[in-house]
N, C-alpha and C positions, 0 to 999 in steps of 0.2 A: 484750881485754887491757885494753881502757880502763876497760869494765865492772868489771872485782875491781879494779883499781887504784882508781876513785872506792869502792866500796864497803867497801873492806877499811879497813886502819888510817890508812893515810896519806891517805885520802880527803877527810876533813875538812879536813886541810893543802894539799890541792892545789884544793880546790872554794875554799878563802880564798883563794889565789895567783890564782884565776881571775879570781874575782869583783873583788878591789883593781886587777886588769890590765884585767877590761873597764870598771867603774865610772871609773877614772882615763882611761882611755878615753873614755868617754862625756864627761865633764869636758871634756876637752881640745878634742871635737869640739865639743859648743855651745858655747866660746868662740870656735872658731874659724869657726864659721859667724856669729856675730855679727861678725867681723871678714870676711865673704864668704872665705872661705878654698873656693872650688867645687871645686879639683882632691882637695884631701889628705882635707875631709870625707868623701865616699863611702867611701872606702878603711877611711879610719879605722872609719867603722861597720861595715864587711862584718866585719872583724875582731873587734870591740865584741861584736855578737850571735853571730857565732859561740861566741867564751868563754863568754858567754852562756849559750846552749840548753846548752852542754857540761854550765857548771856548773848549772841548774836541773834539768836532766834528771838529773844526781845525786842532786838533793836529794828530788827527786820518787818516786826510786825507793828512796830511804833516811830517807822523811819517819819512820821509828819509833827514827831516832838524834837522840839530840837532838844530839847532837857535829857533824853533818852541817847540821843546823838553826843550832846558834849559828856554827861557820863562815860559813855563806852569808852570814847577817844582819852576820855583823862584818867580813869581806870586803867587804860595801857602804858600812859606815861607814869603815872604813879608807881603802877605793878612793876615797872623797869627798876626803881628807884630801890620800891622795896627790896625786890629779888638781890639787887648787888650789897645792898646793907646788910639782908639776912648770910649773903655767903663771907664777906667779909666779918663779919659775927663769929661764925662759925670756924672760918678758917682752916677747911678740911686740908686734909694732903701736905705734903712736905716743898720747900722749898733750895733753891741752890743760892750760896752767896760767894764770890768773888771777890777779893779783896787783894788789891796790888798796893802796895807800902814802899817808900825808899829807903827804908830803914825801922827794925823796930816788929818787925814780922815775927820772931821766934817770941818775943815776949809778951805780944796780942797773939798769938796763938795757944801760949802758956793758959792767958787770963782766959780765950776762951774755953780752952777745955776745963779750965776751973771752975767754970759755971757750967760745965754738963756739954758743952757742944763740943761735935767729932770736928778736927780740925784736920788739912793735908797741907805740910808748907810745902814750896818749890822756891826754884831760885829761876828768875828770869832776866829779860833785858828788855829796858826801859826805853822811851827815845831818848832819855839823859844819864842813859846810866842804869847801873844794876840794879832788879827790886826782887823784893819777899813778895811770893804771890799765895794765897790764903784759899781753901777752898773748905766749904763745909756743907753739910744736908743736915736740914733743920727743922724740926714742925712748922708751919706757916703760923701758928701761934706765937713763935718765940721770934718774932722776926723782929719786930721791934725792939727786943733785947739785945739782941747780937749786935743789930747795927748801932744801937746806943753806946754799946761797949767799946767797937772799933772806932766810933767818932770822937769817944772820951780819948781812947789812946793815939790815934793817930786821926786828926782830923784833917788833916789833907787827902787822904787814903783816896781810892779809886774803889766805886763797892758798885757789884751788879748786882742784884738780888732776881732769880729767874724761877721758873717752874719746872722739875726735869717730870719728862712723859713717862719714864723708868725708870727703876732702880731693882740694883741688883747685889744682893751680899750687902759686905762691909760692917761697920758697925752699930748700926741699927736694924740690918736684915744679916745676921750671920747665916751661913751656909748652912743648909739642914743636915744634920744627922743621917745616915743611912743608920 
């Protein structure tokens, strides 16, 4: 039954959909590996490979059909895009924001704190003199709001947004009591 469906006129569309799904899952799986999501990664991998085997098997059995080949390749390309869009929308995890301003760092830090962001302030020496350095760890889904506040308060600020590999303690993760 499945073989007839995949070999028939609807086969390329089914293969395309299978590839979009399995490649999107692969993208999410790799991004979750980086975030050390040990429980969900193997589950995603299982279904990802299951879908891939069905899709590649259908293409191998229909190598004489250009539509099957194009559907397979197109599904791969589209799946990469869809996977990245999904990950961006989910905005899992945390981000670090380093902000360097020539002046007004204390006021910016207070404004960020008032908006619910944790901020550590320190002072540094830049190329042209003293600077205020602000460091924050925030949920990724709030990057836009934080950067917007920074840009409004200090349009010339040097801002670096990154992803932390591991975080221990701090106001987001207080030490556990024994």
